[in-house]
matplotlib code that plots the C-alpha trace (Angstrom):
import matplotlib.pyplot as plt

x = [-53.3, -54.2, -53.3, -50.1, -49.6, -47.6, -45.2, -42.5, -39.8, -41.8, -42.4, -38.6, -38.0, -40.5, -39.0, -35.6, -36.9, -38.6, -35.4, -33.0, -31.7, -30.1, -28.4, -26.8, -25.8, -24.1, -27.3, -30.4, -33.8, -37.2, -38.7, -41.5, -44.3, -46.4, -46.0, -47.6, -46.6, -48.2, -51.4, -50.9, -47.4, -45.8, -42.7, -40.5, -37.1, -34.4, -33.5, -30.3, -30.5, -28.4, -26.6, -24.9, -21.4, -21.2, -18.6, -21.0, -23.9, -24.5, -24.1, -26.8, -24.7, -24.4, -28.1, -30.2, -33.9, -34.5, -33.0, -32.1, -30.0, -28.2, -27.4, -26.1, -23.9, -22.1, -19.2, -18.4, -22.0, -21.9, -18.8, -20.5, -23.6, -21.5, -19.5, -22.6, -24.3, -21.2, -21.2, -24.8, -24.4, -21.3, -23.2, -26.1, -23.8, -22.2, -22.6, -23.3, -21.1, -19.8, -18.8, -16.8, -15.1, -14.0, -12.7, -10.8, -9.3, -8.2, -6.3, -4.6, -0.9, 0.5, 4.0]
y = [-25.0, -25.2, -28.1, -27.4, -27.5, -30.6, -29.4, -31.7, -29.7, -29.9, -33.6, -34.1, -32.1, -34.0, -37.3, -36.2, -35.2, -38.5, -40.4, -38.2, -41.2, -42.5, -39.2, -38.9, -42.3, -40.8, -39.5, -41.4, -40.4, -41.7, -44.0, -42.6, -45.1, -43.3, -44.4, -41.5, -37.8, -35.5, -33.7, -30.6, -28.9, -25.5, -24.4, -21.6, -20.1, -20.0, -16.5, -15.9, -13.6, -10.4, -11.9, -14.6, -13.9, -12.8, -15.6, -18.3, -17.2, -18.5, -16.1, -15.7, -17.6, -20.6, -20.7, -22.9, -23.0, -26.7, -29.4, -31.5, -28.7, -28.2, -31.9, -32.1, -29.1, -30.8, -32.7, -34.8, -36.1, -36.7, -38.9, -40.8, -41.4, -42.5, -44.9, -46.4, -46.8, -48.6, -50.9, -51.8, -52.4, -54.5, -56.6, -57.1, -58.1, -60.9, -64.2, -62.8, -63.3, -59.7, -60.3, -63.4, -61.6, -58.8, -61.4, -63.1, -59.8, -59.1, -62.5, -61.9, -61.2, -58.0, -58.4]
z = [-27.7, -31.4, -33.6, -35.5, -39.3, -40.3, -43.0, -44.2, -42.3, -39.0, -39.6, -39.9, -36.8, -34.8, -36.0, -34.9, -31.5, -31.2, -32.0, -30.1, -28.1, -31.3, -32.1, -28.7, -27.3, -24.2, -22.8, -21.6, -22.6, -21.5, -24.1, -26.2, -26.4, -29.0, -32.6, -34.3, -34.4, -31.8, -32.8, -30.7, -30.7, -30.8, -32.6, -31.1, -31.4, -28.8, -27.8, -25.8, -22.9, -22.6, -19.6, -21.7, -23.0, -26.6, -27.3, -26.2, -28.4, -31.9, -34.8, -37.4, -39.9, -37.5, -36.9, -39.2, -39.8, -38.9, -36.7, -39.7, -41.1, -37.8, -37.5, -41.1, -40.5, -37.6, -39.2, -36.1, -36.0, -39.8, -39.4, -36.6, -38.7, -41.6, -39.5, -37.9, -41.3, -42.7, -39.6, -40.1, -43.9, -43.2, -40.6, -43.0, -45.9, -43.9, -45.6, -49.0, -52.1, -51.9, -48.3, -49.2, -52.0, -49.6, -47.1, -49.9, -51.0, -47.4, -47.2, -50.5, -50.1, -51.5, -52.9]

ax = plt.figure().add_subplot(projection="3d")
ax.plot(x, y, z, "-o")
ax.set_aspect("equal")
plt.show()
């Protein structure tokens, strides 16, 4: 197998594949111990068979070129990523001036 060309799009796709356990928390994946990207890899395209129902296939409009585009297209995942990012930033901001100001504003009575 020849060594693949590492374009920025392929780098992003390999990064997503490497960290797929973060994307789907309901599934368990074996840990990847390697820290760097693989040297030898191949990129392919999924082709549906003729035996699959037409309704279960993806249309050309739904297909995207990279995994990053497919993940960003999915609104449910985007909401999940946004919620998790807010939780992390909220956790990191605990104990700062801004956090105390937010807590004070929450306790303030609204008449």
